[in-house]
N, C-alpha and C positions, 0 to 999 in steps of 0.2 A: 315605868315602861318607856322605852325609847324606840325610834325607828331607825334601822340601819339598812340602807339601800332598799327602802320600801317595806322591809319586814320588821314586825314588832319583836322586841326582845327585852328581857329583864336586864337591868344594870348589874345585879348581883354584887360581886366584890370588886368589879372594875372601878378603878379610881379616876382614870383619865382617858383621854382620847388615844394616847399612845398604847395603853394596855388593851383598849378595844380593838384597835387595828391589828395588834399582834395576836389577839384571841381569835380573830377572823382568818388568821393564816397569812397575813400580809406583812411585808417588810416596810416599816414606817418611812424608810428613805426612798421608797419606790411608788408612793401613792400621793394623791392629793385628797384632802379631806375638806368637806363643806359641812358646817353645822348651822342649821337654821338659816340657810342661804348665804352664809358668810364663809369665805375661804379661811382656813386656819393654816398658818405656815408650819412647815415641818419642825422648825425650832420651837414652836409653841404647843406641839401635840401633848407633851407631858404636863404642861401648865393648864391645859383646858380640861377642867373637870366635866363630868357627865351629870346632867340634870334631867329629872323626869320631864318627858315631853319633847326632848331634843329630837330633831330630825337630822340624821347624819347620812351623808353620801360619801362612800369611799371609792375613789376612781383610780383605776390602775392603768398603766400604759401598756399597750400591746404592740408587739413587734411583728411585723409581717413582711411578706415579700412576694 
């Protein structure tokens, strides 16, 4: 079990952070990810595996006017 933006979810077949971001409907190039209070660079999303107990925040940029 991991937490994504405060909600618990099963890892299932997700292998890495990039797959998680995409499964949540986000474009990996347009988000910032934090895992266990550490920012993960976009270039490393595919390298960062998911582990039980991870707490992940996916932050998107909003445009307004």
